[in-house]
N, C-alpha and C positions, 0 to 999 in steps of 0.2 A: 537358497537361491539369492543371487546378488541383486542389488538395486539396479533397475534399468538405467541405461545411460540417458543423458539429456535428449539425444537424438531419438532413442526408442520411446521416451515419454512423449515427445512431440508427435510421433507417428500414432501412438496409442490415443493421445488426446484428440486427434482429428476424427476419431471414430465415435466420439461422444455426442450425445444429444439429450434433449429433455426427457426422452423415453427411458434413459438410463436411471432417472431419479423421479419416477412418477409420483405426483402429488406433493412433492417437497419443494421448498423454495430453491433448493439446488437445481431443480429442473430448469429454472430460469437463468442459472449461472453455472452451467456444467463445466466451463473451461477455467474458472477462477483458480481452483486448487490443482487442477490437472495440467494446466498450461501456463496461465498468466503468472501465478506465484512462483513456480519453478524457474521461469524465465527471469523474474526479478532477482531471485537468489543467485542465479548464474551471473547476472550483471554485477551484483554486489561482490561476488567472489572474484570477478575479473578486475575489480578496482584495486590497484596496488595500494598497500598500506601507506606507502610514502607519498601517495597522491590524494589522500583523504581530504586535504585542504584545497584541492584544485577548484577553481571557479573561473569562468570566462571573464567576468567583470567584478569589480570590488563590491558592488551592491547586491550581488546575487548570492544564492545559497551555495555553499561548497558541496562537493560530491557527497561527503559524509553527512552534512546537514540535510541534503535532499533525501537520503535514505531514512534518516530520523523523522523527517517531515512526513514521509509516506506512512510510517507507523503512527505518528502523532495524529494525522488526519483520520485514519481508521479508528483509532482509540477515541477521538473526539466524537465522531458520529455514532459509533456503535456503543462503546462503553458509557459515554456520557449521555448522549441524547436518547438513544434507544433503551439502554439498560439503567439509566438514571444514576450512574456513577459520578464521581467528582470530575470536574473539568481541570485539565492540566495543559500548560503550554510547554512543549519540549523544544521548540525553536523560537527564540525571542529576538526582537530587534537589537542590534548592537547600539552602544551609547551614541556612536556616530553613525547615522543612517547611511552615510556614503560607504561605510564598511560592511553593510549587509546585516548579518545575523549571527547569533550565538546559540550553540546547543546547550540546553539547560539540563539535559540528562546525560549521564556517562555512557558512552558506547565506544570504547577505545580501540576495538579491533573487529575483525570480521565476525567472530563468534558472537560478540555482544550485539552487533547490528542485526544479525540473523535472529538472535534470541528476542530482540526488541520487536522485530517484524512478526515473529511467531506469537509472542505474547499479545500483541495488539490484534492479531488475526483470530485468536481462539474464540472470542465472543461471536465474531462473524460466522465462524464455522458452526457454532451451536445454532445460530439462526438459520443457516442454510439447511439444516436437517429438519426444521420445523415444517408444518403443513403450509402449502402454497396459499391457503386462505389467509394467512397472517400478512401477506404482502399488502393488503388494503388497509392495514392498521395505520392510523395517523398519529404522528408524534409532534408535539408542540415544543418549540424551543425559542430562545431569544435570538433574533436576527442581529448580526453584528452592527447594523445601522440603527438598531432599536426596533421595538415592536415584536410581535410574535411571528414565527415562521411555522407553517403547518406542512409537514412532508409525510408521504406514505413511506412505509418500510421499503417498498419496491424502489421508490425514487432514491432513498438513502443508500440502499445496497448498490444500485446502479451507479450512483454518484461516487461511492467509495471505490468500486471496481474501476471506474473510468479514471479516477484520481490516481490510482496505482499504475494503470497502464500509461497515463500521460507522463508521470514522473519517471517511470521505467524508461520511456523513450528519451526523456531528458538526460537520464543517467547514461544511456547508451550513446547519446550525442556527446556528452562530456568525455566518455571513453574514446570516441573517435577523435575529439580535439586533442587528447593526450597521445594519439598515435596508436591506440589499442583497438583491435577489431572486437566489437561487442559480440556477445553470444547471438547466434542466429535465432530469430523468432519464427 
């Protein structure tokens, strides 16, 4: 059987609910892997390779950096804060702040970008399969402005999903600015 088309996946995802994943964390996020992530991948695939460096203003992230940043954010919250792995910055400020940012990890093509997104998402997927009772678990991290930050797993997962959706919309806006119709959500 062939992989369903993006349109078929959208239709199938609209039938999902918490009831499809009783007792698991995924019951609170049934659309992440069924709808939101596939839509992000479609937007990544719609970005022409020769437009990876597109950005509307010099100080902003390029389209390529935006995709790396989505993976970086998920890795930071889940791999680092939740799972206790090492912290890594994948998008760093350019020497001249007026020029924006620089990617610190290689992702030269679509396959590498998708692989980076998938690698960063695997730990999240493991958490989504755990019991919903884990959502109340509190994680302590260092806040960027100093001091400790206390966040529940539920807040962290919601924040990471919202971050992905927010930047997917930004990528779709970049595509429109390039004259490309983004994938339908």
